C-alpha positions as CSV (number, residue, x, y, z in Angstrom):
1,T,4.8,-23.4,8.1
2,S,4.0,-23.2,11.8
3,M,6.7,-20.5,12.2
4,L,5.2,-18.5,9.4
5,S,1.8,-18.8,11.1
6,I,3.2,-17.6,14.4
7,L,5.0,-14.7,12.7
8,H,1.7,-13.8,10.9
9,R,0.0,-13.3,14.3
10,G,3.0,-11.4,15.6
11,S,3.1,-9.1,12.7
12,G,-0.6,-8.4,13.3
13,I,0.3,-7.3,16.8
14,V,3.1,-5.1,15.6
15,L,0.8,-3.5,13.0
16,Y,-1.8,-2.8,15.7
17,F,0.7,-0.9,17.9
18,G,2.2,0.8,14.9
19,I,-1.2,2.1,13.9
20,V,-1.9,3.4,17.4
21,L,1.5,5.3,17.3
22,L,0.6,6.6,13.8
23,A,-2.8,7.8,15.0
24,W,-1.1,9.5,18.0
25,G,1.4,11.2,15.6
26,L,-1.4,12.5,13.4
27,F,-3.2,13.8,16.4
28,V,-0.1,15.6,17.6
29,L,0.4,16.9,14.1
30,A,-3.1,18.4,14.2
31,T,-2.8,19.9,17.7
32,D,0.9,20.6,18.6
33,P,3.4,21.4,15.8
34,A,6.2,21.5,18.3
35,G,5.4,18.1,19.5
36,F,5.2,16.7,16.0
37,L,8.7,18.1,15.4
38,Q,9.9,16.0,18.4
39,I,8.3,12.9,16.8
40,Q,10.1,13.7,13.5
41,E,13.4,14.1,15.3
42,F,12.9,10.7,17.0
43,M,11.9,9.0,13.8
44,A,15.1,10.4,12.1
45,T,17.3,8.5,14.7
46,V,18.6,5.0,14.1
47,I,16.1,3.5,16.5
48,G,13.2,5.4,14.9
49,R,14.2,4.2,11.4
50,I,14.6,0.6,12.6
51,M,11.1,0.8,14.1
52,A,9.7,2.2,10.9
53,F,11.5,-0.4,8.8
54,G,10.3,-3.2,11.0
55,W,6.7,-1.9,10.9
56,T,7.0,-1.7,7.1
57,F,8.2,-5.2,6.9
58,C,5.4,-6.4,9.1
59,L,2.9,-4.7,6.9
60,F,4.1,-6.4,3.8
61,Y,4.6,-9.7,5.5
62,H,1.1,-9.7,6.9
63,L,-0.2,-8.7,3.4
64,C,1.6,-11.4,1.6
65,N,0.8,-14.1,4.1
66,G,-2.8,-12.9,4.1
67,I,-3.0,-13.5,0.4
68,R,-1.5,-17.0,1.0
69,H,-4.3,-17.7,3.5
70,L,-6.9,-16.5,0.9
71,V,-5.6,-19.0,-1.5
72,W,-5.8,-21.7,1.1
73,D,-9.4,-20.6,1.9
74,A,-10.1,-21.2,-1.8
75,G,-9.0,-24.8,-1.2
76,K,-5.8,-24.6,-3.1
77,G,-2.1,-24.9,-2.2
78,F,-2.3,-27.7,0.4
79,E,0.3,-30.0,-1.1
80,L,3.4,-30.1,1.0
81,R,5.6,-28.7,-1.8
82,E,3.1,-25.9,-2.5
83,V,3.0,-25.0,1.1
84,Y,6.8,-24.7,1.3
85,D,6.9,-22.8,-2.0
86,S,4.2,-20.3,-1.0
87,G,6.0,-19.8,2.3
88,G,9.2,-18.9,0.5
89,M,7.2,-16.6,-1.8
90,V,5.8,-14.8,1.3
91,I,9.3,-14.2,2.7
92,V,10.8,-13.1,-0.6
93,G,7.8,-11.0,-1.5
94,S,7.9,-9.3,1.9
95,V,11.6,-8.5,1.6
96,L,11.3,-7.2,-1.9
97,L,8.2,-5.0,-1.2
98,T,9.8,-3.6,1.9
99,T,13.0,-2.8,0.1
100,L,11.1,-1.3,-2.8
101,A,9.0,0.9,-0.5
102,W,12.0,2.3,1.3
103,V,14.0,2.8,-1.9
104,L,11.1,4.7,-3.5
105,A,10.5,6.7,-0.3
106,Y,14.2,7.9,-0.2
107,A,14.2,8.5,-4.0
108,L,11.1,10.6,-3.9
109,H,11.9,12.4,-0.7
110,K,12.4,16.2,-1.2
111,P,13.3,17.7,2.2
112,E,13.0,21.3,0.9
113,T,9.3,20.8,0.0
114,F,8.0,18.3,2.5
115,Q,9.3,16.6,5.6
116,I,7.7,13.8,7.5
117,F,9.5,11.1,9.4
């Protein structure tokens, strides 16, 4: 449980920097189309996709663990078995939601009509 707590804080830090980069990308989109094309080209690389996948996982991990903390704030789930079970659900839920998001993104992606990242 302590490792999940540390990862929760770490995922929050990753989310912060990811949001800063996203805001920068949106600013470039609004002001410099050529610069945005460079961002798209970078995000299409293996490193860019790994960064985006990692950010997506951090987003869903932080969400799932935040829900777990809300349950704890309600005074529930403090039995040792419940703590371990909820930790497992956080990890499984994060993996499933990340996978679902990426599968849907690729399934719905139509490059001839719209291209981003």
